[in-house]
N, C-alpha and C positions, 0 to 999 in steps of 0.2 A: 307718237314720239316718246311719251312716258313709258309705253310698253317696251320699246326697243332699249331704253335706258335700263329698265328693270331686268330685261333678259340679259343684257351685257353684264350687269352687276352680278346676276345669279351665276353666269358662266365663270366670272372672275372668282367668285367665292368657291365654286366647285373646283376650280383649278388649284386654289390655295389649299383646299381640303385634301385634294389628291396628292399635292406636293408634301403635305404634312404626313399623309398616310404612307407615302413612299419612304419617309424617314422612320416610320414607326417600327418596321422590322429591325432596323439597326439599333434603335433605342431599346427595343425589347431584348435583343440579343445582348447588348451591353449590360442592361440591368440584371438579366438573369446570369450572365457570365461573371459579373463583378465579384460576387461572393466566392465563386469557384477559383478565380484568380487570386483572391486574398488568401484563401486556404492553401493554394498551391505554393505561394511565396512563403507562407509560414511553415510549411512542411518540406521546403527545399525540393519541391517538384515543379519543374519548369516545362512549358510547352516546347515542342520540337518544331522544326521547319515544316514538317508535314501538317501539323496543326495550323500553322500560319498559311500553308497552301490551301487548306480547306476554306479559308475565308474568301478565297477568290471566287467561289461559287456564289455566295450571297451578294458579293460586289457586282457580279455580272447581272444577276437577277434584279438587283435594285436599280441598275441602270435601265433595264428593260421596263421597269415599272413606270419610268418617266414617259415612255412612249405608249405603253399599254397598261392600264390599271389591272388587267386580268392577271398580270404577273405578281400582284400583291399576295395572293394566296400561296403561290409557289414559293415566294421569298419567306413567308411565315413558316411553311412546312420545312424548308431547308434549314432555317434558323433553329427550329425545334429539333430536327434530326441531329444537327451538329451539336447542340447542347446536350441531348440525351447520350449520344455516342461518346462525347468527350468526358461526360460525367461517369459513365460506366467504365470507360478505359481508366480514368483516374482512380476509381474505387478498386478496380482489379489490381492496379499497380500498388496502391497503398496497402491493401489487405494481403496481397500475395507476397510482398517483400517484408512482411513481418510487422507492419504497423509502425508506430512511432519509435519503438526500441530496436527494431530490426533483429529480434531475438533469433530468427531463423537463419541468419547468415553468420557463419563463424570463420574467422581468419586467424591464422597463426603464421609466425615468421621464423625462419631458420637462418641465423646469421652468426658469424663468429663474434666473439667478444672483443677482439682486437684486430686491427688492420695496419697497413703501412701507408705512408704518405705517397700518393701518386700510383699506388699498386691496386689494380681492380680486385675486389673481393666479392664472393658469391653471396647472394641473398635469395632465399626461396620463400615465396608466399604460397600458403595452402589455403584454399577457399572451399568451404563446405556449404552446400545448399540444402538446408533443412526446411525450406519454405514449401508452399504448395504450387509455386509457379516456376516457369522456366526463366532463369536469369540471363538476360541478353544485354550486353553493353561493353564496358571496359573498366579496368581498375588499375591502380598504381600504388606504389609504396610512398611513404612519407620520406622526403629527402631534406635533410638539414641543409643549412647554408654551407657553401663550399663543397657540395656533393653533386656528382653527376651519375646518371644511371643509363645503362644500355641493355635492353630497351627501356625507355622511360614509362611507357604505357603498355598494358597487356589487354588483349581482347578477351571477352567473356561470353560464353555460351554454355550454360550449365543447367542440366535437367534437375528436377527435384530429387533429393537424396544422393546426388553425385558430388564428386570432389575433383578439383583441378589444382594443378601445381604450376607456378610461373617462376622461372629463373631469370634473375637480372644480375648484372655486374656493376656494383657500386664502386665509384672511384672518389676518394677524398683528396681534396687539394689544400687541406690545412690540417695541422696536428691538433690534438685536443680530445676532449670527451664530448661525445654527441649523443643526443637522445632521439631515437626513432619511436614516435609515439602513436602514429595513426596509419590507417590504410583507407584510401579513398576509392569509392565505387560510383559508377554512373550506370544506372539500370534503366532500361527502356520498358515502357508499358507494352502489353500484348499487341495493341494496334499501332505502336510507335508514335502515339500522339503526345505522350508525356515522357519525361526523363527525370528520374529521381537521383539526387546526389546523396550518398550515404557515407558517413564518416565512422569508422570503427576503431576503437582503441586497441592498439597492439604495441605494447611498450617493450623496447629493447635499448640497451646502452652499448655503445661501441667506442672503444678507445683507439684513436689513430696515433700511431707512433712514427717516428722518422723511419725512412726506408732502410731496413737493415740488410738488404741484399748485398751491400758492399762488404759486410762481415763474412758472409758465405763466400764471396768472391776472393776475399783476402785469404781465408783459410784454405781454399782450393789452390790458389797460386802459391801460398807458402809451402804446402805439401809437395808441390812440383818445382819449387825453386824458380818461379817465374814472376816474382813480385815486381820486377822491372817493368812489366806490362802496364802497371797502374802507377808508375812513377816512384815506387819505393826502391831505393838503392841498397845494395849490400854494403854494410859498414864494417870495415875491418877493425876488429877489437884490439885494443892495446893490451898485450899479454894474452893469456889463454885461459879460458874457463876450464877448471880442473875438477869440478864436482861431477862425479859420475851420476847419470840419471837412469839410463836404461840401455838395453840392447835392442836393436831393430834390424830389419832387412836392409841390405846395401842398395843404394840408388846410384844412378850414373853420376850425380853431382857431388857425391860424398868424397872426402879426402881418404885416399887409400891408406894413409898412416893410421886412421882410426879403425881399421879392420881388426876385429878380434879373431885371431886365427884358431884359438882353441874352440870357441863357440862355432866357428865356421866348420871345423873338422867334425865336431860333435853333431851338428845339424845337417851337415853336408849341403850347406847353403851359405853364401857370403853374408856375414853379419858384422855390423859396425857398432862401436860404442858411441853413445850420444851423451854429451855433457850439458849440464844446465848452467845458466848464467846466474849472476848474483840476484838474489831474491829478497823479498821483504822490504823493498824500497817503496816510497809513497809518492803518489801524484794527486794533486788537487786542482780541479778546474774551477775557475771563477768566470762565470758567464754573465756578461753585462746584458741586462734585459731592459735598458733604458732607451732614451730617444736616439742614441747614437747607432742603435741596431735596427731602426725602423725602415731603412732604405730596402729596396727590393732589387733582386737580380735573378733573371730567368724565372720569374713568377714566385720566388721565395724570398723571404726577408733575410737580412744578414744574420739574424739569430738562427734561422733554419740551417743555413750553411755552416755556421759555427757549431751548432749542436751536432750535426752530422759528422763533422770532422772530429769533434771532441769524443763522440761515442766510438768512432773508429780507433782513435788513439787509445781510448780506455780499453777497448777489446784487445788491442795488441799488448798493452801493458799487463792486463790480467793473464794473457797467455804466457807472458814472461814471468809470472809469479809475483808481480807487484801489487800493491794495494792502491786503489783509486777511490777518490772522493770528489764531491762537487758542491759548489755554492752558486745559486742563482739569485741575482739581486738586481734591484733598480733603485727606487727611493727607500727600499727596505729589503731585508733578506727574505726571499720567497721560499727557498728550499735549501736544506743542508743535508748532505749525505756523508757521514764519516768515512774516512778511507778504510777500505776492507779489501780483501782478496777473495778469490773463488769465483766460480761461474755464476752464483746467485747475485753477486754484486752488480753484474751487468743489468739484471732486471730492476734492481733498485735505482740505478742511474736512469734507466728508461722511464720508470714511473715518476721520478722526480722532475724530468725535463720535458716530457711529451706535451704537457699542457702549459708550458711557459711561453709567453708571447711578449714581443717588444712593446713597451708602454711609453707614451709621450710624457715622460717625467725625467727630471734630472737625476742621474745615477749618484747614489751616495757611496762613493768609494771608501769613505771613512768608516761607515758602518760595516761594509763588507770585510775590510781588512782587520777591523777590530774583532769581528766574529771569527776570522781566521786565526788571529793571534791568541784568542782566548781558548780555542778548541784544538788547535794543531800546534803542539810544542815540538814535535819531532821534525827534523829536517826533511823537507819534501820539495818536489818539483812543483812549484805553484805556477799554473798557466792561466794568465788573464787574457780573455778573448774580448776585444773591444774595438772601437773605432775612434779616431781623433779627427776633428774637423775644425777646432778652434784652439786658440792659445791657452785659454783657461782650462779646458778639458785636458789638453795635452800636458800641461804643467802638473795637474793633479795625478795623472797616470804615471808620469815620470817619477814624481816624488814617492809615491807609494810603492812602486816596483823597486826603486833604488833602495828604499829602507828595508827591503826584505833580504838584501845580500848579506851574507854572513849567517843569518838564521835559516833561511831557505834558499833554494836555487830558483830565482824568478825567471819566467819565460813570458814575454809580452807578444801576443798575437794581434797585429794591427792589420785590419782589412783594407785593401786598396779599393779606390773608386775607379772602375774601368773607364768611365766617361772622362774622368780627369786625365788619365793617361792617353786616351785617344785624342783629346783636345790638344794635348801638348805634342804628340807624335804625328798626328795627321790633322792639322788644324783646318785645312780647307774642307775635308769631308765632315768633320765635326761641326763646323760652322753652318754648312748647308743643312745638316740634319737638325741643328738647333732652330734654324729659321723655318724649316719645314714643319717642325713640331709646335711652333708658336701660332696661336690663334690669329686669324686673318685680320681682325680689327686692332691688334696690338702693335703691329709693325707695318710701316708703309712698304710698298713694293720695292725691294732692294735693287739698287743699281749695282753695277760691277764694282764701282769704287767703294760703295758702302759695304759690300760683301768682303772686300779685301780688308777694310778697316775693322770690320767685325771679327774677321778671322785673326787678324794680328792681335787685337786686344784680348780675344778669348784665349789664344795660345799663350800670350804673355802672362795672363792671370793664372792659367793652369800650370805653367812652368814655375811661376813664383810659389804657388801652393806646394808643388812637388818638391821644390828646393827646401822650403820650410819643413816639410814632412821628413825629408831625408836628414835634416839637422836633428830632428827629434829622435830618429832611429839611431843616428850616430851617438847622440848623447846617452841613450840607453845602453848601447854597447860599451861605451867608455866607463859606465858605472857598474859594469859587471852583470848586466841583464841580457839574457839570451833573447833574440828577436826573430820572429817569423813574419815576414812581410809578403803577403800573397793576396791574390784576388779571391773573393768569397767562393766562387765555384771551382777554384783550383786549390783549396786549402788543405785537403786531406793528405795528399802525398807529402808536401813540405812539413806538415806538423808531425806526421809519423816518422819522417826522416830525422827531424830534430830530436825526437825522443830516442830513436835508435842511436843517434850520435852521442847523446848524453849517456846512454848505457855503455856504449863502446869505450868512451873516455873515462868512465867511472866518476863522473862529476858529482854524483850524489854520495 
């Protein structure tokens, strides 16, 4: 009886010993691999899916150890082989890719110093492999916020001593100055068990300006007398410009009374006299960069739309020979460009306005107009681009623009809120859109009666605000202030038309 109990106890002890031995390969593999994993994380070298797949082999063998202790030796050999292979592969990757400094990998970037908002610009990365190993993996450029790239990632397969070139099209969705500081590489080891992430410093600065394609479009349409295609109307001048400018070839839209017959006979080609308009007049833009300009339309802020329209009007004015200046302000004056003429002034205006953004602060109109009065004594067309949403703000705008009459010719550009007009003109559609945009937990499921009530109240509130806004515009006009009332995305043509109207009527 005692013999049977001892034999049973011995078998139980042997089973526990075998169970512990079955776990020994796993414990051994973990203990030996732990330093390697720590080194890998410190050096930004990470195991791949293939490395994880290799672990399936010792898992299967360890399961077999439970049924047959003979598999214990096989598990130990497999663990040792995996450890040796992964260590060698890691060492090859680390040494072959240049060690900690990655001195054998060189990257340069070729990109323009400036770009336009929303217009793709080309960026070229050149990567040279001066290491002793073949670089396989992928790499990508550093993308600042508000940038997108096509393609975003480039594949990499580069032999030692070779060079590759990758072309991408970067698109900026915001104006301003941006820094491209790095290039990111992901390099695989020779056996694809490890993957190293490398960051290389490649510093470039890119200035993103408003899209100036509209200036080229205007110049082209102006040469062919087709400005009506972009909403700019021909304004009939009071009187006739009599200052001779130059002779040029006749075009179909020229007045036949301007044909110079002597020059035509001498050149044997129809030639007309071109007259220049009054020059040396002054325009000053005052761009509000405060909280009133923070709303967005079509992905751009009100200030973006205002700046685009102002630059277009400045381009037209400079083409007419006028001097243009600009003041950007919010709670302080951020930039001031004195009025000047010439083609170089357009670059100064771009440099002053491209990195101005709307700020969540109250605009100090008093500081802006004090800055104007102290630096601009000569009569000018002062164009204030802003938005009015409350009575306090509107009263300040009306007072300061009205006080300019007599000294300057004030022009108030007030931007419309399209949602407000839609709510007043199509209340049912606007109400349904507002309900659909409201989070589910904030409103109960609307019944037809509640929708009708919501529509009625929303339309009434929008109509009341629009009536108040029209009273503000009427008050400005009665005080001698010119007014442009337009939607932000449709501002350019009305603003240019207003300027041409001022020139035609000689109001300056």
